[in-house]
Every structure is written in C-alpha cells, then in structure tokens.
C-alpha positions in Angstrom: 109.5 121.4 104.8 108.6 118.2 106.7 110.3 114.9 105.9 107.1 113.4 104.6 106.6 116.4 102.3 110.2 116.1 101.0 109.6 112.4 100.4 106.4 113.1 98.4 108.2 115.9 96.4 111.4 114.0 95.6 110.3 110.3 95.6 113.7 109.4 97.2 112.2 107.4 100.0 109.5 104.8 100.1 106.3 105.8 101.9 104.8 103.0 103.9 101.0 103.4 104.5 99.5 101.6 107.4 96.0 101.0 108.6 94.9 99.9 112.0 91.3 98.8 112.7 90.3 97.9 116.3 86.9 96.2 116.5 85.6 95.8 120.1 86.5 92.5 121.7 89.1 91.5 119.2 92.8 92.1 118.5 93.6 95.1 116.2 93.9 94.4 112.5 97.1 96.0 111.2 97.9 96.2 107.5 100.8 97.9 105.7 101.6 98.4 102.1 104.5 96.4 100.6 105.5 92.8 100.2 107.1 92.1 103.6 105.6 92.2 107.1 107.1 95.0 109.2 107.6 95.8 112.8 106.8 99.5 113.2 106.9 101.8 116.2 103.6 103.6 117.1 103.4 107.1 118.4 103.1 105.7 121.9 106.5 104.0 121.6 105.1 100.4 121.3 106.5 98.2 118.6 103.8 96.2 116.7 103.8 94.0 113.7 101.9 95.1 110.5 100.9 92.5 108.0 101.9 93.3 104.4 99.1 93.3 101.9 97.5 95.1 99.0 96.0 98.3 100.5 94.4 101.0 98.5 93.6 104.3 100.2 91.7 107.2 98.8 92.0 110.3 100.9 89.1 112.7 101.5 88.6 115.5 99.0 89.6 119.0 100.2 86.2 120.7 100.0 83.8 122.7 102.1 81.1 120.0 102.0 81.7 119.0 105.7 81.9 115.3 104.9 85.4 113.9 105.2 85.4 110.2 104.3 88.4 108.0 103.7 87.8 105.1 101.3 89.9 102.0 101.9 90.2 98.7 100.1 92.0 95.7 101.5 92.5 92.5 99.5 93.5 89.0 100.5 91.9 89.3 104.0 92.0 86.2 106.1 88.8 84.6 107.5 89.6 86.0 111.0 89.9 89.5 109.6 86.7 89.1 107.7 84.8 87.9 110.8 86.2 90.8 112.9 85.2 93.5 110.3 81.8 91.9 109.7 81.1 91.9 113.4 82.2 95.5 113.7 80.0 96.6 110.9 76.9 94.8 112.3 77.4 95.8 115.9 76.9 99.5 115.3 79.6 100.3 117.8 82.1 103.0 117.2 85.2 101.3 115.7 88.4 103.3 115.6 90.4 103.4 112.4 93.9 104.9 112.4 95.9 105.7 109.2 99.6 106.3 109.5 102.5 107.0 107.1 106.1 105.9 107.7 109.2 106.5 105.8 111.2 103.3 105.0 114.4 105.0 106.1 112.9 105.8 109.6 110.5 103.2 111.1 111.0 104.6 114.7 107.9 106.8 114.5 105.2 107.9 112.0 106.4 110.5 109.5 103.3 112.6 110.0 100.5 112.8 112.5 98.1 109.8 112.3 94.6 110.2 111.0 92.1 109.0 113.7 88.7 108.2 112.3 85.7 106.0 113.0 84.3 103.2 110.8 81.2 104.4 108.9 80.4 101.4 106.7 81.8 98.9 104.4 81.2 95.9 102.2 82.7 92.4 102.0 83.1 90.8 98.6 85.0 87.5 98.7 88.5 88.2 100.0 88.2 92.0 99.4 87.0 94.5 102.0 86.0 98.0 101.1 85.7 100.3 104.1 84.6 103.9 104.6 85.9 105.8 107.7 85.2 109.4 108.6 86.2 112.1 111.0 84.0 113.8 113.5 80.6 114.7 112.0 80.5 118.4 112.7 77.4 119.0 110.5 75.1 116.8 112.6 76.3 118.0 116.0 73.9 119.9 118.1 74.7 123.4 119.2 75.0 124.2 122.1 76.2 120.8 123.1 74.6 121.0 126.6 70.9 120.5 126.5 69.1 122.8 128.9 66.5 120.6 130.4 64.6 120.8 133.7 66.4 117.6 134.9 69.8 119.4 134.8 68.6 122.9 135.5 65.6 122.7 137.9 64.9 126.5 137.7 63.7 126.1 134.1 60.4 124.6 135.4 59.3 128.0 136.6 59.8 129.9 133.3 
C-alpha cells in the first residue's frame, strides 16, 4: 500500500492538495489547501511557494464515457490571478494544469504522481473561479494519426 493510500485509509496524516496553472506569458498560479502558505518541492526538485486558499476539487468519475474532466473552484483570487485566468481562457491556447497531493509529514516530494491536464473552460464570478481541466481527448483523435496525403507521400498521386 502506498503512503497516500495509507493516509486516505487511516486519516493519520494531513493531505495537502495543490494546483498549478501556467498561463502563457505569466508566472504560474500555485494554490494549496490549508491556512498557511507552504514551500513545497516539485517532482523536478525545485522548491516553490504555494499560496494557501480555499480550493475545492472534484475528481473525474471513473466511467467508460471517455470524458475525464476535473472540476476546480478557487475562492479569494487576487486581481492578478483573475486577469491571468481570464487571459488564458480567452486566448484559446493550451494552458497546462497540474494537480498534486502532498502529505504534511513529507513535503520533499508529491505523495503520488501528479495529474497533468489542460484547461478546458471556466467561469469567473467575483472573487471565485470555477475551472474545468481535462486529460488527453482520446475520443476526438483521428486514427491513424498520420494523414496519408500526396504532399507527404507523392506516390499516392498515381493511384
């Protein structure tokens, strides 16, 4: 049994949930659950500061629907954070979202593998942000991935 599974089963250790959103051209927005800001070590070994705040996370359902969407709510967001999220939503660019879990007894690395997703949408209401992030969209991916066109494969012109 992993340490994070033991913490979930026994409730002996506090689980710190973190969220990192990196809009293009701005500094990453890092939020963690709890009442105090924390300096946590990423999987790369870099130590970064996460701002404490009310963070609500709803994990994707385990189903065979093919749509895996994580719903996030962040309250008390500063004006800079709101501007960065609003710009990311309007740009249409791919914005990475990383969800990590740490144990309060061991802040040297995430307790489990991080979830890496992309921002799919969201809404801003006052100081509250609701975000949806998802994994790779397998259902809308073409197969085979390579397109066999005459530009790439000139011999197709003669078929």
